[in-house]
C-alpha positions as CSV (number, residue, x, y, z in Angstrom):
1,M,109.4,121.4,105.8
2,R,106.0,120.4,104.4
3,L,105.5,117.3,102.3
4,I,102.5,117.7,100.0
5,N,101.4,114.1,99.3
6,A,98.5,111.8,98.5
7,P,97.7,109.1,101.1
8,P,98.1,106.0,98.7
9,S,101.1,107.4,96.7
10,P,104.2,105.2,96.6
11,Y,106.1,108.2,95.2
12,G,105.2,110.4,98.2
13,R,106.0,107.5,100.5
14,K,109.5,107.3,99.2
15,I,110.1,110.9,100.3
16,A,108.4,110.4,103.7
17,I,110.6,107.4,104.4
18,A,113.8,109.2,103.3
19,L,112.9,112.2,105.6
20,K,112.3,109.8,108.5
21,E,115.5,107.9,107.8
22,K,117.4,111.1,107.8
23,Q,115.6,112.3,110.9
24,I,114.4,115.5,109.2
25,A,111.3,117.1,110.8
26,F,108.4,117.6,108.4
27,E,104.6,118.0,108.3
28,T,102.4,116.2,105.8
29,Y,99.6,117.9,103.8
30,Y,97.4,115.8,101.6
31,D,96.2,117.0,98.2
32,Q,94.4,115.7,95.1
33,P,96.2,117.0,92.0
34,W,93.1,116.6,89.7
35,G,90.7,118.2,92.2
36,D,89.2,121.7,91.8
37,T,91.0,123.0,94.9
38,T,94.4,121.4,94.3
39,C,97.4,123.3,95.4
40,T,99.9,121.5,93.2
41,V,99.6,124.2,90.5
42,D,101.0,126.7,93.0
43,Y,104.2,124.6,93.7
44,S,105.0,122.5,90.7
45,P,104.9,123.2,87.0
46,L,104.3,119.4,86.5
47,E,101.2,119.6,88.7
48,Q,102.2,116.3,90.3
49,L,102.9,115.0,93.8
50,P,104.9,114.7,95.9
51,I,106.1,118.2,96.6
52,L,108.5,119.2,99.3
53,V,108.1,122.8,100.5
54,L,111.1,124.2,102.3
55,D,111.1,126.5,105.3
56,T,112.0,129.3,102.9
57,G,108.8,128.6,100.8
58,K,110.8,127.2,97.9
59,A,109.2,124.0,96.5
60,I,111.1,120.9,95.4
61,Y,109.2,118.5,93.1
62,D,109.4,115.1,91.4
63,S,110.2,112.2,93.8
64,T,113.4,111.2,92.1
65,Y,114.8,114.7,92.2
66,I,113.6,115.3,95.8
67,L,115.6,112.2,96.8
68,E,118.7,113.5,95.1
69,W,118.2,116.9,96.6
70,L,117.9,115.5,100.1
71,E,121.0,113.4,99.7
72,L,123.1,116.4,98.7
73,R,121.6,118.8,101.2
74,Y,121.4,116.4,104.1
75,P,124.1,113.8,103.5
76,E,124.0,112.3,107.0
77,P,122.9,109.7,107.5
78,P,123.5,108.7,103.9
79,L,121.1,106.8,101.7
80,L,123.8,106.0,99.2
81,P,126.9,103.9,99.7
82,T,130.3,105.6,99.4
83,D,131.8,103.4,96.7
84,V,131.0,103.7,93.0
85,D,129.7,100.2,92.6
86,G,127.5,100.6,95.6
87,I,126.1,103.9,94.3
88,L,125.4,102.4,90.9
89,G,123.7,99.4,92.5
90,A,121.5,101.5,94.6
91,K,120.6,103.7,91.6
92,L,119.8,100.6,89.6
93,L,117.3,99.4,92.2
94,Q,115.8,102.8,92.5
95,M,115.3,103.0,88.7
96,L,113.7,99.5,88.6
97,G,111.4,100.3,91.4
98,E,110.2,103.5,89.8
99,R,109.8,102.1,86.3
100,V,107.9,99.1,87.6
101,M,105.5,101.4,89.4
102,E,105.0,103.5,86.2
103,A,104.2,100.3,84.3
104,V,101.6,99.4,86.9
105,H,100.0,102.8,86.5
106,Q,99.9,102.4,82.8
107,I,98.1,99.1,83.2
108,T,95.7,100.5,85.7
109,F,94.7,103.5,83.6
110,E,94.5,101.6,80.4
111,L,92.1,99.0,81.8
112,K,89.8,101.8,83.0
113,R,89.3,103.0,79.5
114,S,86.2,102.0,77.5
115,Y,88.3,100.1,74.9
116,P,91.7,99.1,76.5
117,S,94.5,97.9,74.2
118,E,95.3,94.3,75.0
119,D,98.7,94.7,73.3
120,W,99.5,97.7,75.5
121,V,98.5,96.0,78.7
122,S,100.5,92.9,77.7
123,R,103.6,95.0,77.1
124,Q,103.3,96.8,80.5
125,T,102.6,93.5,82.2
126,R,105.8,92.0,80.8
127,K,107.7,95.1,82.1
128,V,106.3,94.6,85.6
129,R,107.0,90.8,85.7
130,K,110.6,91.1,84.3
131,G,111.3,94.1,86.5
132,L,110.2,92.3,89.6
133,D,112.3,89.3,88.6
134,E,115.4,91.5,88.2
135,I,114.8,93.1,91.6
136,D,114.4,89.7,93.1
137,R,117.8,88.7,91.7
138,L,119.5,91.9,92.8
139,V,118.3,91.7,96.4
140,C,119.2,88.0,96.8
141,G,120.9,87.4,100.2
142,R,120.0,90.8,101.6
143,C,118.0,91.1,104.8
144,P,118.8,94.5,106.4
145,A,118.3,94.6,110.2
146,V,116.4,97.5,111.7
147,G,119.6,99.3,112.6
148,D,121.3,98.7,109.2
149,A,121.7,101.4,106.6
150,I,119.4,101.3,103.6
151,T,119.6,103.1,100.3
152,V,117.4,105.1,98.0
153,G,117.1,102.0,95.9
154,D,115.8,100.0,98.8
155,I,113.2,102.7,99.6
156,A,112.1,102.9,96.0
157,V,111.7,99.1,95.7
158,G,109.9,98.8,99.1
159,S,107.5,101.7,98.3
160,T,106.6,100.1,95.0
161,V,106.0,96.5,95.8
162,L,104.3,97.2,99.2
163,V,101.6,99.3,97.5
164,F,100.4,96.5,95.3
165,D,98.3,94.7,97.9
166,F,96.9,98.0,99.0
167,L,95.9,99.0,95.4
168,I,94.3,95.6,94.7
169,S,92.3,95.4,98.0
170,N,91.0,99.0,97.6
171,D,90.2,98.6,93.9
172,F,92.8,101.1,92.8
173,A,94.4,98.5,90.6
174,P,93.1,95.4,88.8
175,D,93.7,92.1,90.6
176,L,96.3,90.8,88.2
177,E,98.6,87.8,88.9
178,V,101.7,89.9,88.0
179,L,101.0,92.0,91.1
180,R,101.0,89.1,93.4
181,W,104.7,89.5,93.8
182,R,105.0,87.3,97.0
183,H,104.1,84.0,95.3
184,D,107.4,82.9,93.9
185,R,110.1,85.6,94.8
186,R,111.5,84.4,98.1
187,D,114.5,86.7,98.1
188,L,112.4,89.7,97.4
189,E,109.8,88.6,100.1
190,T,112.6,88.3,102.7
191,F,114.1,91.6,101.7
192,I,110.8,93.5,101.9
193,G,109.9,91.8,105.1
194,A,113.0,93.3,106.7
195,L,112.2,96.7,105.4
196,E,108.6,96.5,106.8
197,N,110.1,96.2,110.3
198,R,111.7,99.6,110.1
199,Q,109.9,102.5,111.8
200,S,110.1,104.6,108.7
201,F,108.1,102.1,106.7
202,Q,105.6,101.4,109.6
203,E,104.8,105.1,109.9
204,T,104.2,105.7,106.2
205,K,101.8,103.0,105.1
206,P,99.5,103.9,102.3
207,A,95.9,105.0,103.1
208,M,92.6,105.5,101.3
209,M,91.6,108.6,99.4
210,D,88.5,109.5,97.4
211,V,89.4,108.8,93.8
212,D,87.3,108.0,90.8
213,L,89.8,106.6,88.3
214,Q,87.1,106.1,85.6
215,A,86.3,109.8,85.8
216,V,90.0,110.8,85.7
217,V,90.6,108.6,82.6
218,C,87.5,109.5,80.7
């Protein structure tokens, strides 16, 4: 399999982590969807990353759908519990992680505009803050050891919050207080610390790429 990804992408990182947790062999190819030589148009009608290209040449796209596809096609080891409540809990965490990341993107792109909307930024900021608070509540008491099973929800939350420091330090996102998630969320910090010890997370850390967000927005 080939994973077409962008080095800093938390969405692509979700897929790379899932593939590693399931011990599925793959190669990574990096692309810039808005570049003149992008290959995303050849594989995805949405022209977005990540894209998983199968050995047959068929392409699977959209990170949420790719995770579902992998779980159905490669059920062992599972990234979902077997009971209904466990499945719903994992899906809830996954949804929150993905929606918080989307709100951060909304803030980032809005603030790069010539005349950003303060109301819009405030609304997205509330989403991020409340979403992180809810995640902190849901992971309370959890500290998965390296050998323990994790879920698609854990992967989505970990990929989201761990990219914040990277985005700020590399000027991909504004240095906003709401993104300093470690300050007052001890349960979330403990949970994420446990995830960071896993090989799948250590081998998929975000990296720099040449991006001019101002040019993309304007």
